[in-house]
C-alpha positions in Angstrom: 90.2 122.2 92.9 87.4 121.2 95.2 89.1 122.8 98.2 89.4 126.0 96.3 85.7 125.9 95.3 85.0 126.1 99.0 87.2 129.2 99.2 89.7 127.4 101.3 93.0 129.2 101.9 94.9 126.9 104.2 95.8 124.3 101.5 99.1 123.5 103.2 97.2 122.3 106.3 94.8 120.4 104.2 97.6 118.7 102.3 99.4 117.8 105.6 96.3 116.3 107.1 95.7 114.3 103.9 99.2 112.9 103.9 99.6 112.2 107.6 96.2 111.8 109.4 94.9 108.3 108.4 98.3 106.9 107.4 99.8 108.2 110.7 97.0 106.6 112.7 97.4 103.3 110.8 101.2 103.3 111.2 101.1 104.3 114.8 98.6 101.6 115.6 100.7 99.0 113.8 103.9 100.1 115.7 102.0 100.0 119.0 100.7 96.5 118.5 104.1 95.4 117.2 105.8 96.6 120.3 103.4 94.8 122.5 103.9 91.6 120.5 107.7 92.1 120.8 107.7 92.0 124.6 105.5 88.9 124.8 107.1 85.6 125.9 106.8 84.2 122.4 107.4 87.2 120.2 105.5 87.1 116.9 106.1 90.7 115.9 107.1 92.0 112.5 110.9 92.3 112.0 112.3 95.8 112.5 113.6 95.9 108.9 110.0 95.4 107.6 108.7 98.2 109.9 111.5 100.4 108.6 110.7 99.6 105.0 107.0 100.5 105.5 108.0 103.8 107.2 110.4 104.6 104.3 107.7 103.9 101.7 105.3 106.2 103.6 107.7 109.1 104.1 109.6 108.9 100.8 106.8 107.8 98.4 103.3 108.5 99.7 103.9 111.9 101.4 105.8 113.5 98.5 103.2 112.3 96.0 100.4 113.9 98.1 102.3 117.2 98.1 103.1 117.1 94.4 99.4 116.4 93.6 98.3 119.2 95.9 100.7 121.6 94.3 99.5 120.9 90.7 95.9 120.7 91.8 96.0 124.1 93.6 97.5 125.7 90.5 94.4 124.7 88.5 91.3 126.8 88.4 88.7 126.3 91.1 85.7 124.1 90.3 82.8 126.1 89.1 79.2 125.5 89.9 76.4 126.0 87.4 74.2 128.2 89.6 74.8 131.0 92.1 74.0 130.2 95.7 72.8 132.5 98.4 75.0 133.3 101.4 71.9 133.0 103.6 71.0 129.4 104.2 67.4 128.5 103.5 65.1 127.0 106.1 64.6 123.3 105.7 61.0 122.1 106.1 60.2 119.2 108.4 60.7 115.9 106.6 58.5 112.8 106.8 60.0 110.0 109.0 61.3 107.9 106.2 63.0 111.0 104.6 64.8 112.0 107.8 68.5 112.2 107.0 69.5 110.0 110.0 67.2 107.2 108.7 68.9 107.4 105.3 72.4 107.4 106.7 71.6 104.5 109.0 70.0 102.2 106.3 71.8 103.2 103.1 74.8 101.0 103.8 72.7 97.8 103.9 72.4 97.5 100.1 76.1 97.8 99.3 76.9 95.5 102.2 74.5 92.9 100.9 76.2 93.0 97.5 79.6 92.1 99.1 78.4 89.9 101.9 79.3 86.5 100.4 82.7 87.5 99.3 83.4 89.2 102.6 83.2 85.8 104.3 86.0 84.3 102.2 88.1 87.4 102.6 87.8 87.3 106.4 88.7 83.6 106.4 91.9 84.3 104.4 92.8 87.2 106.6 92.4 85.6 110.1 92.4 81.9 109.5 95.6 81.5 107.4 93.7 80.3 104.3 94.9 80.9 100.8 92.9 83.1 98.6 92.9 82.8 94.8 89.8 84.3 93.3 91.1 87.9 92.9 89.3 88.4 89.7 85.9 87.7 91.4 86.9 90.0 94.2 87.6 92.8 91.7 84.2 92.3 90.2 82.5 92.4 93.7 84.5 95.6 94.5 83.3 97.3 91.3 79.7 96.2 92.1 80.1 97.6 95.6 81.4 101.0 94.2 78.5 101.2 91.7 75.9 100.3 94.3 77.3 102.9 96.8 77.1 105.6 94.1 73.6 104.7 92.9 72.1 104.4 96.4 73.7 107.7 97.5 72.5 109.6 94.4 69.0 108.3 94.8 68.8 109.2 98.5 70.3 112.7 97.9 67.7 113.3 95.1 64.9 112.6 97.5 66.5 115.0 100.0 66.7 117.7 97.4 63.0 117.0 96.5 62.3 117.5 100.2 64.1 120.9 100.0 67.0 119.8 102.1 70.1 121.4 100.7 72.5 120.0 103.2 73.6 117.0 101.2 77.4 117.0 101.5 77.9 115.1 104.7 74.7 113.2 104.1 76.1 111.7 100.9 79.4 110.9 102.6 77.8 109.0 105.4 75.2 107.3 103.3 77.8 105.4 101.3 80.3 105.4 104.1 77.8 103.6 106.3 78.7 100.4 104.4 81.9 100.2 106.5 79.9 100.4 109.7 77.9 97.3 108.7 81.2 95.5 107.8 82.5 96.3 111.3 79.3 95.0 112.9 79.7 91.8 110.7 83.3 91.4 111.9 82.0 91.4 115.5 79.7 88.5 114.9 82.3 86.7 112.7 84.8 86.9 115.6 82.6 84.4 117.5 83.4 81.7 114.8 87.2 82.3 115.0 87.7 80.3 118.1 90.5 82.6 119.2 92.3 82.6 122.5 91.0 84.6 125.5 94.0 86.8 125.7 93.4 90.5 125.8 96.0 91.0 123.0 93.9 88.8 120.7 91.0 91.2 121.0 93.2 94.2 120.6 94.7 92.9 117.4 91.5 91.8 115.8 89.3 94.7 116.6 92.1 97.3 116.3 93.0 96.2 112.8 89.3 95.7 111.8 88.5 99.2 112.9 91.4 100.6 110.9 90.3 98.7 107.8 86.6 99.7 108.2 87.6 103.3 108.8 89.6 103.3 105.6 86.7 101.8 103.7 84.4 104.5 105.2 86.7 107.1 103.8 86.8 105.4 100.3 83.1 104.7 100.0 82.2 108.1 101.5 84.4 109.8 98.9 82.8 107.8 96.1 79.3 108.7 97.3 80.1 112.4 97.8 81.9 112.9 94.5 79.2 111.0 92.5 76.6 113.1 94.1 78.5 116.3 93.3 78.6 115.3 89.7 74.9 114.5 89.8 73.9 117.8 91.4 76.0 119.8 89.0 74.3 118.0 86.1 70.8 118.6 87.2 71.3 122.2 88.3 73.1 122.9 85.0 69.9 122.2 83.2 68.0 124.9 85.0 67.2 127.8 82.7 67.2 131.2 84.4 65.6 134.0 82.5 
């Protein structure tokens, strides 16, 4: 529905990119690292059967569900907006330094990151130091707090941009909340120094490769949360405008 609201016509291409882009990058990176580990003197790679199971789940479960959802979604009516927008973009006045979009995108992720900082330490230990992790309920609570914080911070910053007559809020809202993942990746760089890992090149490739994939996935999730929450917010405030 959102793609139709933008008057998109190539919904097949959009669906294929949704089903294959990020999962394909993640699976390709996993297979690449697994092949390198397989040729090492002491192979610690994942068994071929496990790789085949993951590929089967992706091709036979994930991809068909994406196409089914896109088919039923495209049959629905396009999302409607409460006001009529002009085809000619309006000039954006110069903003004060603190209201510059780049400043907001660079600093917005600090608050959600601070909300999950303590729990992130224990998650990193369980991932990379073979420690058992039990407090999944607390992790769920932290994740919900993180989602709420991303949504609230993004809505607040977009509101200030709208007050400054900046109508280009789509990608701004995405990167404001998605910037949380950038701070998580920066934190993983400093945390790597405490890992006491070997000096092999493969160690660096595995750690930073998988951390980049995880942080990139979190950027997509948090960015979607911020953008969709802001879309709901802007539709609500513009729906209250009375045009005579």
